[in-house]
C-alpha positions in Angstrom: 16.8 -1.2 77.2 19.0 -2.2 74.2 21.2 0.9 74.2 21.0 1.9 77.8 18.6 4.0 79.7 17.5 7.3 78.1 18.0 10.5 80.2 14.8 11.6 82.0 15.1 15.0 80.5 15.0 13.6 76.9 12.0 11.5 77.6 10.2 14.4 79.3 10.8 16.9 76.6 9.7 14.5 73.8 6.5 13.7 75.7 5.7 17.3 76.4 6.1 18.3 72.7 4.1 15.3 71.6 1.3 15.2 74.1 0.5 18.7 75.2 -0.8 20.0 71.8 -3.0 16.9 71.4 -4.4 17.3 74.9 -5.2 20.9 74.0 -7.1 19.8 70.9 -8.9 17.1 72.8 -10.0 19.7 75.4 -11.4 21.9 72.7 -13.7 19.3 71.3 -16.2 19.1 74.3 -16.1 22.9 74.6 -17.1 23.3 70.9 -19.5 20.4 70.7 -23.0 21.6 69.7 -21.6 25.1 69.0 -19.2 24.9 66.1 -18.7 21.2 66.0 -21.1 18.4 65.1 -21.2 14.8 63.8 -21.0 16.1 60.2 -17.8 18.0 61.0 -16.3 14.9 62.7 -17.3 12.6 59.8 -15.8 15.0 57.2 -12.6 15.4 59.3 -12.1 11.7 59.7 -12.9 11.0 56.0 -10.5 13.6 54.6 -7.9 12.6 57.2 -8.0 9.0 56.1 -7.9 9.8 52.4 -5.0 12.3 52.6 -3.0 10.3 55.2 -3.2 7.2 53.0 -2.3 9.3 50.0 1.0 10.1 51.8 1.7 6.7 53.5 0.7 4.4 50.7 1.4 6.8 47.8 4.1 9.3 48.5 6.0 7.0 50.9 5.7 3.3 50.2 5.0 3.5 46.5 6.7 6.5 45.1 9.7 6.7 47.5 10.4 3.0 48.1 8.7 1.1 45.3 7.1 -1.4 47.7 4.7 -2.4 44.9 3.8 -1.7 41.3 0.7 0.3 40.5 -1.4 0.6 37.4 -1.6 4.1 35.8 -4.9 5.0 37.4 -3.8 4.1 40.9 -0.5 5.8 40.4 -2.1 9.1 39.4 -4.8 8.8 42.2 -2.1 8.2 44.8 -0.2 11.2 43.6 -3.3 13.4 43.7 -4.5 12.3 47.2 -1.0 12.6 48.6 -0.8 16.1 47.3 -4.1 16.9 49.2 -2.2 16.4 52.5 -0.5 19.8 51.9 3.0 18.4 52.6 4.5 19.6 49.4 4.5 18.5 45.7 5.1 14.8 45.2 8.5 15.0 43.6 10.0 17.2 46.3 8.5 15.1 49.0 10.0 11.9 47.6 13.4 13.5 47.1 13.5 14.7 50.7 12.6 11.3 52.0 15.0 9.4 49.8 17.7 11.8 51.1 16.6 11.1 54.7 17.2 7.3 54.1 20.5 7.9 52.4 21.9 9.9 55.4 19.6 8.8 58.2 20.7 10.5 61.5 23.9 11.7 59.9 25.1 14.9 58.3 23.0 15.4 55.2 19.8 14.0 56.8 17.3 16.8 56.3 15.4 16.2 59.5 17.4 14.2 62.1 16.8 15.2 65.7 20.4 14.2 66.6 22.4 17.0 64.9 23.0 19.2 67.9 24.1 16.8 70.7 22.4 15.0 73.6 22.0 17.7 76.3 18.5 18.8 77.2 18.9 22.0 75.2 20.4 20.2 72.2 17.6 17.6 72.3 14.9 20.4 72.4 16.6 22.1 69.5 16.9 18.7 67.7 13.3 17.9 68.3 12.1 21.2 66.9 14.4 20.8 63.8 13.2 17.2 63.1 9.6 18.0 63.7 9.1 21.1 61.7 12.1 23.4 61.9 13.8 21.8 58.8 10.8 22.9 56.7 12.0 26.5 57.1 15.6 25.8 56.0 16.6 27.4 52.7 18.4 24.4 51.5 16.5 22.3 49.0 17.1 18.6 48.2 18.5 18.0 44.7 15.5 16.4 43.0 17.5 15.4 39.9 19.7 13.3 42.1 17.1 11.8 44.4 14.0 11.6 42.2 15.1 11.3 38.5 12.4 8.6 37.9 9.6 10.9 38.8 11.1 13.8 36.8 10.9 11.5 33.8 7.3 10.6 34.3 4.9 12.9 32.4 1.9 11.9 34.6 3.7 12.7 37.8 5.1 15.9 36.4 1.5 17.1 35.7 0.3 16.2 39.2 3.4 17.9 40.6 2.4 21.1 38.9 -1.1 20.7 40.2 -0.1 21.0 43.8 -1.5 24.5 44.3 -4.8 23.4 42.8 -4.9 20.3 45.1 -4.3 22.6 48.0 -7.4 24.6 47.2 -9.4 21.4 46.7 -8.4 19.9 50.0 -9.3 23.1 51.9 -12.5 24.0 50.1 -14.1 20.5 49.5 -15.0 19.9 53.1 -16.6 23.4 53.4 -18.5 22.8 50.2 -19.9 19.5 51.4 -20.7 20.9 54.8 -22.5 23.9 53.3 -24.5 21.8 50.9 -25.4 19.1 53.6 -26.7 21.8 56.0 -27.8 24.4 53.5 -26.0 27.0 55.6 -23.0 29.2 55.7 -22.4 28.1 59.3 -22.2 24.5 58.2 -19.6 25.4 55.6 -17.6 27.4 58.1 -17.5 24.7 60.8 -16.6 22.1 58.2 -13.8 24.3 56.9 -12.4 24.8 60.4 -12.5 21.1 61.6 -12.3 19.1 58.4 -9.9 21.5 56.6 -7.7 23.5 59.0 -7.7 21.2 62.1 -7.5 18.0 60.0 -4.5 19.3 57.9 -2.7 20.5 61.1 -3.2 17.2 62.9 -2.0 15.2 59.9 1.0 17.4 59.6 2.0 16.9 63.2 1.4 13.1 63.0 3.7 12.9 59.9 6.3 15.2 61.5 6.2 13.0 64.7 7.5 10.1 62.6 10.5 12.3 61.8 11.0 13.5 65.4 9.6 11.1 68.0 10.3 8.0 65.9 14.0 8.8 66.0 14.1 9.6 69.7 12.0 7.2 71.7 10.5 3.8 71.4 11.7 0.3 70.7 14.5 -0.8 68.4 14.0 -4.5 67.8 15.6 -4.5 64.3 19.1 -3.7 63.0 19.2 -0.3 61.3 22.0 2.1 60.6 20.3 4.9 62.5 18.3 5.7 65.6 14.9 4.9 64.2 12.3 3.5 66.6 8.9 1.8 66.7 6.5 4.0 68.7 3.2 2.2 69.1 1.0 5.1 70.3 1.1 6.6 66.8 0.4 3.4 64.9 -3.3 4.1 64.2 -3.0 7.9 63.6 0.0 7.4 61.3 -1.7 4.4 59.5 1.3 2.2 60.4 4.1 4.6 59.7 5.3 4.7 63.4 6.7 1.2 63.1 9.7 3.2 61.9 12.5 1.0 63.1 11.0 -1.9 61.2 10.8 0.3 58.1 14.4 1.6 58.3 15.6 -2.0 58.7 13.7 -3.0 55.4 12.7 0.2 53.5 11.2 -1.4 50.5 8.8 -3.7 52.5 5.1 -2.9 51.9 4.3 -3.6 55.6 5.9 -1.7 58.4 4.1 -3.4 61.3 5.6 -6.7 60.5 5.1 -8.5 63.8 1.9 -10.0 65.2 -0.4 -7.4 66.8 1.3 -4.4 65.1 -1.5 -2.4 63.4 -0.7 -1.2 59.9 -3.7 0.2 58.1 -1.6 1.3 55.1 -0.5 -2.3 54.5 -4.2 -3.5 54.6 -5.0 -0.9 51.9 -2.1 -2.1 49.7 -3.4 -5.6 50.3 -6.9 -4.5 49.0 -5.3 -2.9 45.9 -3.5 -6.1 45.3 -6.7 -8.1 45.5 -8.4 -5.7 43.1 -5.5 -6.1 40.6 -4.5 -2.5 40.8 -1.2 -3.3 42.7 1.2 -6.0 41.7 4.7 -7.3 42.7 4.0 -6.3 46.3 7.0 -6.7 48.6 5.5 -8.5 51.6 7.6 -9.5 54.6 8.5 -13.2 55.2 9.4 -14.8 58.6 12.9 -15.6 57.3 13.6 -12.0 56.2 12.3 -10.6 59.5 14.4 -13.1 61.6 17.5 -12.0 59.7 17.0 -8.4 60.5 16.2 -8.8 64.2 18.8 -7.7 66.7 20.8 -10.5 68.3 19.1 -12.1 71.3 15.6 -11.1 70.3 13.1 -13.9 69.5 10.9 -13.3 66.5 7.1 -13.3 66.8 4.9 -14.5 64.0 4.8 -12.3 61.0 1.6 -10.2 60.7 -0.9 -11.7 58.4 
């Protein structure tokens, strides 16, 4: 371990918070299969999960927050709309919160650091809760004029920002509408609403929040960063590459977070597709030299991901 062995209590608490809810959801699937869950529900849930997750990872995060690439107007608006469908807040507030997170990562001022209360078992449990979702209930609001003045000055993004309530209705009712029409039944609409709307949104929320909590508490730290960010491989697919969080904090404007060979980064592949289509330009791709400079001393670099 680069920074010494983590206490067993810390590792146990994080694993319990991360794994138990997912196990409960997995256990519910076979129970509901054939009665309240079918392939249409699964397909709709996966489809809307991918769409809205990429709206956040590619749009809200890599594009709007960090400027990892330039987008034409159509792609810019589409990313703002699909990101809004993730129900994680309006685009301008989301970007302001995340830029503030990077400005004060794991220090006083970070809106969701898990390290604000100490390192005892009780403090870590409190910190995990705060980083994962407790911070969402704080009354304090990030100053958007300070952290997102560029988005405030963009008329297109201002309009999408005001449409957040509408996009919330769309993301919840669209699966139910498709399910109802495909099955010509109210039951099909209800099961699609449950699995592809409610469960899908909840799962995406917890995956996103896990990057704030787990990816600052456990995992690998191969790159130099000013904070406690980590790479946590079990979340790589579900987070579309966002869980290579230590890599991201070491080089925030990079369009690829899984920068080393074998690190799955679906968001980077989507950006690559946008680039080939001509919708995205000036993409900030990693280079072997840049990666080598940011590696911690004593670590050998592997080939950069292609």
